[in-house]
N, C-alpha and C positions, 0 to 999 in steps of 0.2 A: 562849655567851662574848660578852662586850661589850667593844669597846676605845674608848676615848676620848684624846683627845689635846688639853691644853691648852697653847695657844701662848703664852699671856702668861707661864703658870709654867714653861713648857717641861717638861711632866710629861705621860708616859702613864700609864693606868689600865687595867690588863688584869682584867676582872672573871670569872672563872673559873665561878663558882656563887653561887648566891642566899645570902644570910646578911648579918650584922651582924658585922664583926670584933671580936674582943676584946683583940688586941694586935697586934704587930708584930715581925718580925725583920729588920733590915738585913743581907742576907747578902753585899753589897759595896756599896761606899761610892755611895749614891743609889738603891740596889735595894733595896726593902722587899716582905717578904712579908706579907699581913695574913692572919692566922689566926682561928679560932673557940677557944674556951676547950679544946675536946678537940684543938687542935692540927692541924685541918685547913685547908690553904692555900684562902681563897677568893678572893684576888686578889693584884695584883703592881703596884706603882708603880715607876715608873722617872724619877728625877727628873734634870734635864740631859738629857732625852732626845735632843734634836737631836746631842748630843756622842757618844752612844753607838751610835746607829743611824740608818738613814735614815728621819726621821718622815713624808715623803711616802707611804711605802706604808701608813701608818696611816689615810689617807684611804679606801683601799679598803676596810681590814677595819673601819671605822666603819659604811660602807654595808651590808657584807655581813651585818652583825650585826644 
């Protein structure tokens, strides 16, 4: 698992597995599941991340990944 946070875009990106997304499903405003063509979730994108959770915690995850 890889975790990235783009401060300029205020977006968090959580990569669950390798692969190229074929599409995405917005499950809640600003939360997108990226999927393969056979509907496996490979990543999660969270827009306006700093409004949804404490993004400072992502620094620890980025270093651990």
